[in-house]
C-alpha positions as CSV (number, residue, x, y, z in Angstrom):
1,M,-11.2,29.5,-20.5
2,P,-12.8,32.9,-20.6
3,A,-12.3,35.4,-17.7
4,P,-15.1,35.5,-15.1
5,D,-16.1,39.0,-16.3
6,A,-16.0,38.2,-20.0
7,P,-19.2,38.9,-21.9
8,L,-21.7,36.1,-22.2
9,T,-21.4,34.3,-25.5
10,G,-22.0,31.0,-27.2
11,A,-25.1,28.9,-27.9
12,P,-27.5,28.7,-25.1
13,A,-28.0,25.4,-23.3
14,P,-31.1,23.4,-24.0
15,G,-34.1,24.7,-22.0
16,P,-34.6,28.4,-21.1
17,A,-32.2,30.6,-23.0
18,R,-29.6,31.8,-20.5
19,P,-26.4,32.9,-22.1
20,S,-23.2,31.4,-20.7
21,R,-19.5,31.8,-20.7
22,L,-18.8,28.1,-19.9
23,D,-16.0,26.6,-21.9
24,P,-17.6,24.9,-24.9
25,A,-15.5,21.7,-24.3
26,V,-17.0,21.4,-20.8
27,A,-20.5,22.3,-22.0
28,A,-20.4,19.6,-24.6
29,K,-20.0,17.0,-21.8
30,L,-23.1,17.9,-19.9
31,R,-26.5,16.2,-20.2
32,R,-29.0,18.6,-18.9
33,T,-32.6,18.4,-17.8
34,P,-35.2,19.8,-20.3
35,D,-34.9,23.2,-18.4
36,G,-31.1,23.2,-19.0
37,L,-30.0,22.1,-15.5
38,V,-27.6,19.6,-14.0
39,A,-27.8,18.3,-10.5
40,A,-25.0,19.4,-8.2
41,V,-24.3,17.1,-5.2
42,V,-22.3,19.1,-2.7
43,R,-20.0,17.5,-0.1
44,A,-17.6,18.7,2.5
45,H,-14.1,18.6,1.1
46,D,-12.5,17.4,4.3
47,S,-14.9,14.7,5.4
48,G,-16.8,13.7,2.3
49,E,-20.1,14.4,4.2
50,V,-23.0,15.1,1.7
51,L,-24.2,18.6,2.5
52,M,-26.9,19.4,-0.1
53,V,-28.2,19.0,-3.6
54,A,-28.7,22.1,-5.8
55,W,-29.0,22.9,-9.5
56,M,-26.6,24.4,-12.0
57,D,-27.0,25.6,-15.5
58,D,-24.0,26.3,-17.8
59,E,-23.4,29.8,-16.4
60,A,-23.7,28.8,-12.8
61,L,-21.1,26.1,-13.5
62,H,-18.8,28.7,-15.2
63,R,-19.1,31.1,-12.3
64,T,-18.4,28.2,-9.8
65,L,-15.3,27.1,-11.8
66,T,-13.9,30.6,-12.3
67,T,-14.6,32.3,-9.0
68,G,-14.2,29.4,-6.6
69,R,-17.5,30.3,-4.9
70,A,-20.4,27.8,-5.2
71,T,-23.0,29.4,-7.5
72,Y,-26.4,27.8,-8.3
73,W,-29.5,28.4,-10.3
74,S,-32.6,28.9,-8.2
75,R,-35.5,27.2,-9.8
76,S,-38.0,28.9,-7.5
77,R,-36.6,32.4,-7.9
78,G,-35.4,32.1,-11.5
79,E,-32.0,33.6,-10.7
80,Y,-28.4,32.8,-9.7
81,W,-27.4,32.6,-6.1
82,V,-23.9,32.4,-4.6
83,K,-24.1,30.2,-1.5
84,G,-23.5,32.4,1.6
85,A,-24.1,35.8,-0.1
86,T,-27.0,36.5,2.2
87,S,-26.6,33.9,5.0
88,G,-22.9,34.1,5.5
89,N,-22.7,30.3,5.2
90,H,-20.2,30.3,2.4
91,Q,-19.0,27.4,0.2
92,Y,-15.4,27.7,-1.1
93,V,-15.0,25.2,-4.0
94,R,-12.1,22.8,-3.8
95,S,-13.0,20.6,-6.7
96,V,-15.7,19.8,-9.2
97,A,-16.2,16.4,-10.9
98,L,-18.6,15.3,-13.6
99,D,-20.2,11.9,-13.4
100,C,-19.9,9.2,-16.1
101,D,-23.2,10.1,-17.7
102,G,-22.6,13.9,-17.6
103,D,-25.9,14.5,-15.8
104,A,-24.6,15.2,-12.3
105,L,-21.8,17.2,-10.7
106,L,-19.9,16.4,-7.5
107,V,-18.9,19.7,-5.9
108,S,-16.4,19.5,-3.0
109,V,-16.4,22.5,-0.8
110,E,-15.0,24.1,2.3
111,Q,-18.3,24.8,4.1
112,V,-18.4,27.8,6.5
113,G,-21.4,27.5,8.7
114,A,-24.6,25.5,7.9
115,A,-25.2,24.2,4.4
116,C,-29.0,23.9,4.9
117,H,-31.3,26.8,4.8
118,T,-32.9,25.4,8.0
119,G,-29.6,26.0,9.9
120,Q,-28.6,22.4,9.9
121,R,-25.0,21.5,8.9
122,T,-26.4,19.2,6.1
123,C,-29.7,19.1,4.3
124,F,-29.8,15.3,5.0
125,F,-30.8,15.2,8.6
126,T,-34.1,13.4,8.4
127,E,-33.5,9.6,8.6
128,L,-36.2,7.4,7.0
129,P,-36.9,3.8,8.2
130,V,-35.6,1.1,5.9
131,S,-37.0,-2.4,5.9
132,S,-35.1,-4.9,3.9
133,P,-34.4,-8.6,4.1
134,E,-31.1,-9.5,5.7
135,A,-28.2,-9.7,3.2
136,T,-27.1,-13.2,2.4
137,P,-23.5,-14.1,1.7
């Protein structure tokens, strides 16, 4: 695998052309959105609690895998962001798994501080009512 500071090389991912240093064997397993992204479901390593969902392109995944710091692609700002770089609420990556279809990542992190930009521990703090028939045996 290339070093974290190696020059960007390789064919760009589908979607916007952002060069990447991601291992081609890993890149070949990804199924990206039309804009070149893969959903990243982030959970607490110790408890399994789902903290947030973000987006990664090939280079964000490369940076995450090689630095141990959760790095995402901001769709609104059009740039990379390392979780905690400005907020101090860091995510130290313990493992990354790819789902069976290759279109989602499960990122297990040691979360320092809140995961949500609102200051909540998790982004999933708003419960919605569910109405469903009772389960039958």
